[in-house]
Short mmCIF file of the C-alpha atoms (twelve columns), coordinates in Angstrom:
data_MODEL
# 
_entry.id   MODEL 
# 
loop_
_atom_site.group_PDB 
_atom_site.id 
_atom_site.type_symbol 
_atom_site.label_atom_id 
_atom_site.label_alt_id 
_atom_site.label_comp_id 
_atom_site.label_asym_id 
_atom_site.label_seq_id 
_atom_site.Cartn_x 
_atom_site.Cartn_y 
_atom_site.Cartn_z 
_atom_site.pdbx_PDB_model_num 
ATOM 1   C CA . MET A 1   -12.106 4.084   13.151  1 
ATOM 2   C CA . GLU A 2   -9.937  6.541   11.264  1 
ATOM 3   C CA . THR A 3   -9.491  6.790   7.486   1 
ATOM 4   C CA . LEU A 4   -6.306  8.319   6.100   1 
ATOM 5   C CA . CYS A 5   -5.754  9.138   2.429   1 
ATOM 6   C CA . PHE A 6   -2.468  9.904   0.722   1 
ATOM 7   C CA . ASP A 7   -2.124  10.883  -2.951  1 
ATOM 8   C CA . LEU A 8   1.543   10.607  -3.851  1 
ATOM 9   C CA . ALA A 9   3.751   11.310  -6.855  1 
ATOM 10  C CA . ALA A 10  5.393   8.035   -7.856  1 
ATOM 11  C CA . PRO A 11  8.772   8.214   -9.578  1 
ATOM 12  C CA . GLU A 12  8.406   4.782   -11.233 1 
ATOM 13  C CA . PRO A 13  5.392   2.840   -12.505 1 
ATOM 14  C CA . ALA A 14  4.750   -0.601  -11.058 1 
ATOM 15  C CA . ALA A 15  6.104   -3.368  -13.266 1 
ATOM 16  C CA . GLY A 16  4.151   -6.370  -14.486 1 
ATOM 17  C CA . THR A 17  0.683   -6.763  -15.934 1 
ATOM 18  C CA . ARG A 18  -1.371  -8.087  -13.049 1 
ATOM 19  C CA . LYS A 19  -4.452  -5.934  -12.394 1 
ATOM 20  C CA . GLN A 20  -4.862  -6.693  -8.669  1 
ATOM 21  C CA . ALA A 21  -3.002  -8.189  -5.750  1 
ATOM 22  C CA . LEU A 22  -4.184  -8.988  -2.223  1 
ATOM 23  C CA . VAL A 23  -1.820  -9.740  0.644   1 
ATOM 24  C CA . GLY A 24  -2.100  -10.133 4.399   1 
ATOM 25  C CA . VAL A 25  -5.000  -10.822 6.711   1 
ATOM 26  C CA . VAL A 26  -7.099  -8.635  8.944   1 
ATOM 27  C CA . ALA A 27  -6.101  -9.614  12.456  1 
ATOM 28  C CA . SER A 28  -4.681  -8.030  15.551  1 
ATOM 29  C CA . GLY A 29  -1.212  -6.740  14.728  1 
ATOM 30  C CA . ASN A 30  -1.608  -7.429  11.021  1 
ATOM 31  C CA . LEU A 31  -3.266  -5.870  7.985   1 
ATOM 32  C CA . GLU A 32  -4.759  -6.633  4.602   1 
ATOM 33  C CA . ILE A 33  -3.647  -4.728  1.515   1 
ATOM 34  C CA . LEU A 34  -5.402  -4.581  -1.860  1 
ATOM 35  C CA . LEU A 35  -3.389  -3.154  -4.752  1 
ATOM 36  C CA . GLU A 36  -5.142  -2.198  -7.979  1 
ATOM 37  C CA . ARG A 37  -3.529  -0.952  -11.192 1 
ATOM 38  C CA . VAL A 38  -6.015  1.825   -11.995 1 
ATOM 39  C CA . LEU A 39  -4.160  5.162   -11.776 1 
ATOM 40  C CA . PRO A 40  -1.847  7.077   -14.115 1 
ATOM 41  C CA . PRO A 41  1.698   5.635   -13.972 1 
ATOM 42  C CA . ASP A 42  3.087   8.645   -12.108 1 
ATOM 43  C CA . ARG A 43  0.580   8.553   -9.221  1 
ATOM 44  C CA . CYS A 44  -0.048  6.302   -6.251  1 
ATOM 45  C CA . SER A 45  -2.913  6.642   -3.806  1 
ATOM 46  C CA . ILE A 46  -3.044  4.933   -0.450  1 
ATOM 47  C CA . GLU A 47  -6.185  4.765   1.689   1 
ATOM 48  C CA . ILE A 48  -5.882  3.364   5.194   1 
ATOM 49  C CA . ASP A 49  -8.723  2.300   7.459   1 
ATOM 50  C CA . THR A 50  -7.411  1.814   10.954  1 
ATOM 51  C CA . ALA A 51  -8.854  1.422   14.428  1 
ATOM 52  C CA . ALA A 52  -5.723  2.982   15.922  1 
ATOM 53  C CA . ARG A 53  -6.387  6.733   15.926  1 
ATOM 54  C CA . GLY A 54  -3.698  9.409   16.083  1 
ATOM 55  C CA . PHE A 55  -0.942  7.762   14.048  1 
ATOM 56  C CA . LYS A 56  -1.164  9.876   10.872  1 
ATOM 57  C CA . PRO A 57  2.463   11.136  11.112  1 
ATOM 58  C CA . LEU A 58  3.686   7.545   11.386  1 
ATOM 59  C CA . TRP A 59  1.590   6.456   8.386   1 
ATOM 60  C CA . GLU A 60  2.930   9.431   6.398   1 
ATOM 61  C CA . ALA A 61  6.488   8.342   7.137   1 
ATOM 62  C CA . VAL A 62  5.827   4.694   6.212   1 
ATOM 63  C CA . THR A 63  4.060   5.571   2.938   1 
ATOM 64  C CA . ALA A 64  6.758   8.115   1.962   1 
ATOM 65  C CA . ASP A 65  9.460   5.500   2.561   1 
ATOM 66  C CA . PHE A 66  7.480   2.962   0.525   1 
ATOM 67  C CA . ILE A 67  7.157   5.308   -2.465  1 
ATOM 68  C CA . ALA A 68  10.854  6.200   -2.267  1 
ATOM 69  C CA . HIS A 69  11.963  2.554   -2.403  1 
ATOM 70  C CA . ARG A 70  9.346   0.724   -4.506  1 
ATOM 71  C CA . ALA A 71  7.986   1.218   -8.029  1 
ATOM 72  C CA . ALA A 72  4.357   1.891   -7.144  1 
ATOM 73  C CA . GLY A 73  3.173   4.232   -9.900  1 
ATOM 74  C CA . GLY A 74  -0.303  3.506   -11.196 1 
ATOM 75  C CA . LEU A 75  -1.430  1.774   -8.022  1 
ATOM 76  C CA . ARG A 76  -4.404  2.465   -5.797  1 
ATOM 77  C CA . ILE A 77  -3.641  0.793   -2.480  1 
ATOM 78  C CA . SER A 78  -6.322  0.088   0.119   1 
ATOM 79  C CA . ILE A 79  -5.197  -0.924  3.595   1 
ATOM 80  C CA . ASN A 80  -7.414  -2.467  6.256   1 
ATOM 81  C CA . ASP A 81  -5.280  -2.167  9.368   1 
ATOM 82  C CA . GLY A 82  -5.612  -4.257  12.491  1 
ATOM 83  C CA . GLY A 83  -3.012  -2.331  14.497  1 
ATOM 84  C CA . ALA A 84  0.072   -3.482  12.565  1 
ATOM 85  C CA . ARG A 85  3.529   -2.212  13.474  1 
ATOM 86  C CA . PRO A 86  5.405   -0.119  10.858  1 
ATOM 87  C CA . ASP A 87  7.737   -2.986  9.949   1 
ATOM 88  C CA . THR A 88  4.733   -5.233  9.276   1 
ATOM 89  C CA . VAL A 89  3.170   -2.510  7.107   1 
ATOM 90  C CA . ALA A 90  6.412   -2.164  5.115   1 
ATOM 91  C CA . LEU A 91  6.613   -5.946  4.682   1 
ATOM 92  C CA . ARG A 92  3.017   -6.242  3.430   1 
ATOM 93  C CA . LEU A 93  3.458   -3.307  1.028   1 
ATOM 94  C CA . ALA A 94  6.604   -4.928  -0.393  1 
ATOM 95  C CA . GLN A 95  4.790   -8.265  -0.728  1 
ATOM 96  C CA . GLY A 96  1.903   -6.556  -2.518  1 
ATOM 97  C CA . VAL A 97  4.143   -4.795  -5.028  1 
ATOM 98  C CA . ARG A 98  6.076   -8.003  -5.632  1 
ATOM 99  C CA . LEU A 99  2.832   -9.873  -6.306  1 
ATOM 100 C CA . ILE A 100 1.394   -7.260  -8.684  1 
ATOM 101 C CA . GLU A 101 4.693   -7.246  -10.615 1 
ATOM 102 C CA . GLU A 102 3.962   -10.779 -11.760 1 
ATOM 103 C CA . THR A 103 2.727   -11.343 -15.270 1 
ATOM 104 C CA . GLU A 104 -0.976  -12.106 -15.374 1 
ATOM 105 C CA . ALA A 105 -1.761  -15.403 -17.058 1 
# 
């Protein structure tokens, strides 16, 4: 098991009022992502637990692309990876941001 942590400057805060969002499932080739609105609006932290060791450069690229294209400021993101491909990671991150952008009832 490998744990990777990225603390990133976020150009835009996440929209919406929802405090948490959970997307995905832990399974082979998939991942589960928990997003929590707990950080200052100009920061985003991403912690990844993965069984696939040695892919830090790939995770850096995927998280940098995510921050560049999505408003993720204020979010702490925890990823439990089951060996997902980069396109699946990008999809789940987009789904998570979309869900947390919703207005909490």
